[in-house]
C-alpha positions as CSV (number, residue, x, y, z in Angstrom):
1,X,-2.7,-5.7,9.5
2,X,0.1,-6.4,7.2
3,X,0.8,-3.0,5.8
4,X,2.9,-2.5,2.8
5,X,2.5,1.2,2.6
6,X,0.3,2.6,5.3
7,X,-0.4,6.2,5.8
8,X,-0.2,6.7,9.6
9,X,-1.7,10.2,9.6
10,X,-4.9,8.7,11.1
11,X,-7.5,11.2,12.1
12,X,-8.0,9.6,15.5
13,X,-11.2,11.5,16.2
14,X,-13.1,8.3,16.9
15,X,-13.6,7.5,13.2
16,X,-16.7,6.5,11.4
17,X,-18.7,3.4,10.6
18,X,-17.5,1.0,7.9
19,X,-20.7,1.9,6.0
20,X,-20.0,5.6,6.1
21,X,-16.5,5.0,5.0
22,X,-17.7,2.8,2.1
23,X,-19.8,5.8,0.9
24,X,-16.8,8.1,1.1
25,X,-14.7,5.6,-0.9
26,X,-17.3,5.6,-3.6
27,X,-17.1,9.4,-3.7
28,X,-13.3,9.3,-3.8
29,X,-13.5,7.0,-6.9
30,X,-15.0,9.9,-8.8
31,X,-12.1,12.3,-8.2
32,X,-10.1,13.2,-11.3
33,X,-6.8,12.1,-9.7
34,X,-8.2,8.8,-8.6
35,X,-9.7,8.2,-12.1
36,X,-6.3,9.1,-13.6
37,X,-4.4,6.7,-11.4
38,X,-6.8,3.9,-12.1
39,X,-6.5,4.5,-15.8
40,X,-2.7,4.4,-15.6
41,X,-2.9,1.2,-13.7
42,X,-5.2,-0.3,-16.4
43,X,-2.7,0.8,-19.1
44,X,0.1,-0.9,-17.1
45,X,-1.8,-4.1,-17.0
46,X,-3.3,-3.9,-13.5
47,X,-7.0,-3.0,-13.7
48,X,-8.4,-1.6,-10.5
49,X,-12.0,-2.6,-9.9
50,X,-14.2,-1.0,-7.2
51,X,-13.9,-4.1,-5.0
52,X,-10.1,-3.3,-4.9
53,X,-11.0,-0.9,-2.1
54,X,-12.3,-2.1,1.3
55,X,-13.4,-0.1,4.3
56,X,-12.6,-1.9,7.6
57,X,-11.9,-1.4,11.3
58,X,-8.1,-1.5,11.8
59,X,-6.3,-2.5,14.9
60,X,-3.1,-0.8,13.9
61,X,-2.8,3.0,14.2
62,X,-2.8,3.6,10.4
63,X,-5.3,5.3,8.1
64,X,-5.0,2.6,5.4
65,X,-2.7,0.3,3.5
66,X,-2.0,-1.4,0.3
67,X,-1.4,-5.1,0.1
68,X,-0.1,-6.9,-3.0
69,X,-2.8,-9.1,-4.5
70,X,-5.5,-7.8,-2.0
71,X,-5.9,-4.1,-2.7
72,X,-6.4,-1.1,-0.6
73,X,-7.9,-1.1,2.9
74,X,-9.2,2.2,4.4
75,X,-9.4,2.3,8.2
76,X,-12.8,3.7,9.0
77,X,-12.1,3.9,12.7
78,X,-9.2,6.3,12.1
79,X,-10.8,8.6,9.6
80,X,-13.6,11.2,9.9
81,X,-13.7,13.4,6.8
82,X,-14.0,12.9,3.1
83,X,-10.7,14.6,2.5
84,X,-8.9,12.1,4.7
85,X,-10.5,9.2,2.8
86,X,-9.5,10.9,-0.5
87,X,-5.9,11.2,0.7
88,X,-5.7,7.6,1.7
89,X,-7.1,6.3,-1.6
90,X,-4.7,8.5,-3.6
91,X,-1.7,7.6,-1.4
92,X,-2.4,3.9,-1.6
93,X,-3.1,3.9,-5.3
94,X,0.4,5.3,-5.9
95,X,1.8,2.3,-3.9
96,X,-0.4,0.0,-6.1
97,X,0.9,1.7,-9.2
98,X,4.5,1.2,-8.1
99,X,3.7,-2.4,-7.3
100,X,2.2,-2.9,-10.8
101,X,5.0,-1.2,-12.7
102,X,7.9,-2.8,-10.9
103,X,7.8,-6.6,-11.3
104,X,10.4,-7.1,-8.6
105,X,9.1,-4.7,-5.9
106,X,9.8,-6.3,-2.5
107,X,8.0,-4.7,0.4
108,X,10.4,-6.3,2.9
109,X,13.3,-4.5,1.2
110,X,13.6,-1.2,3.0
111,X,14.9,0.7,0.0
112,X,12.0,-0.5,-2.2
113,X,9.5,0.4,0.5
114,X,11.1,3.8,1.2
115,X,11.0,4.6,-2.5
116,X,7.3,4.0,-2.8
117,X,6.6,5.9,0.4
118,X,8.7,8.9,-0.9
119,X,6.7,8.8,-4.1
120,X,3.3,8.4,-2.4
121,X,3.9,11.2,0.1
122,X,5.3,13.5,-2.5
123,X,2.8,12.8,-5.3
124,X,-0.5,12.4,-3.3
125,X,-0.6,15.8,-1.7
126,X,0.0,14.4,1.8
127,X,2.5,17.1,2.4
128,X,0.6,20.1,0.9
129,X,1.2,23.2,3.0
130,X,-2.4,23.3,4.1
131,X,-2.3,19.8,5.5
132,X,1.0,20.5,7.3
133,X,-0.5,23.6,8.9
134,X,-3.4,21.5,10.2
135,X,-0.9,19.0,11.7
136,X,0.8,21.9,13.5
137,X,3.9,22.1,11.2
138,X,4.3,25.8,10.4
139,X,7.7,25.9,8.6
140,X,7.4,27.9,5.4
141,X,10.6,26.9,3.5
142,X,11.4,23.3,2.8
143,X,8.3,22.1,4.5
144,X,7.3,19.6,1.7
145,X,10.6,17.6,1.7
146,X,10.7,17.6,5.5
147,X,7.1,16.3,5.6
148,X,7.9,13.6,3.1
149,X,10.9,12.5,5.0
150,X,9.0,12.4,8.3
151,X,6.1,10.5,6.8
152,X,8.4,8.0,5.1
153,X,10.1,7.2,8.4
154,X,6.7,6.8,10.1
155,X,5.6,4.3,7.5
156,X,8.8,2.4,7.5
157,X,8.6,2.1,11.3
158,X,5.5,-0.1,10.7
159,X,7.5,-2.5,8.5
160,X,9.2,-5.0,10.8
161,X,12.1,-5.3,8.4
162,X,12.8,-1.6,8.5
163,X,11.7,-0.6,12.0
164,X,15.1,0.5,13.4
165,X,15.5,4.3,13.2
166,X,18.8,4.2,11.4
167,X,17.6,1.4,9.1
168,X,14.6,3.5,7.9
169,X,16.6,6.7,7.6
170,X,19.5,5.1,5.7
171,X,17.1,3.3,3.3
172,X,15.3,6.6,2.6
173,X,18.5,8.6,2.1
174,X,19.9,6.0,-0.2
175,X,16.9,6.3,-2.7
176,X,15.8,9.9,-1.9
177,X,17.1,11.7,-5.1
178,X,15.9,9.2,-7.6
179,X,12.5,8.4,-6.0
180,X,11.6,12.0,-5.1
181,X,12.2,13.0,-8.7
182,X,10.3,10.0,-10.2
183,X,6.8,11.5,-10.8
184,X,5.4,8.6,-12.9
185,X,2.6,8.4,-14.0
186,X,2.4,12.2,-13.7
187,X,4.4,14.5,-16.0
188,X,5.4,16.4,-12.8
189,X,4.5,16.4,-9.2
190,X,0.9,17.6,-8.7
């Protein structure tokens, strides 16, 4: 799967059927944050219809991905719970929003990809303390930024243009300050 912004947190518990995942996607679309992101995309000239989201069985070890011009895929075989589907939808909608608002976003450019990954991990709640505890990360201070950095590097590792460890890290560090502090379309980080 060509993944422009995959979330590699995959549940890995055997997953669910595509049909069950489709039902969970429909529930996710009713969440206030998802409605807000879809509304902001509409305002930016990129309406997001329900068919923008697709449940599928994925061969890559990712939970989902966003692909320019195609939408968001949610990997049913790597997810088990509604909360996981919600997170994938929100994370990937932030990538879609970035793609919409930046006419020149190039997913093969490691700095561009890193910036969108920083924003998606930071703004989607991927690195909320509760989620980190469930992953076995128990650090109290600075956990959020460490989590964002870890997740950005995992996602960039899936991009063949950015897969070298120093390439991913250097791209992330080059854009960290500006992208971590860019909270659009939110007033501040949720």
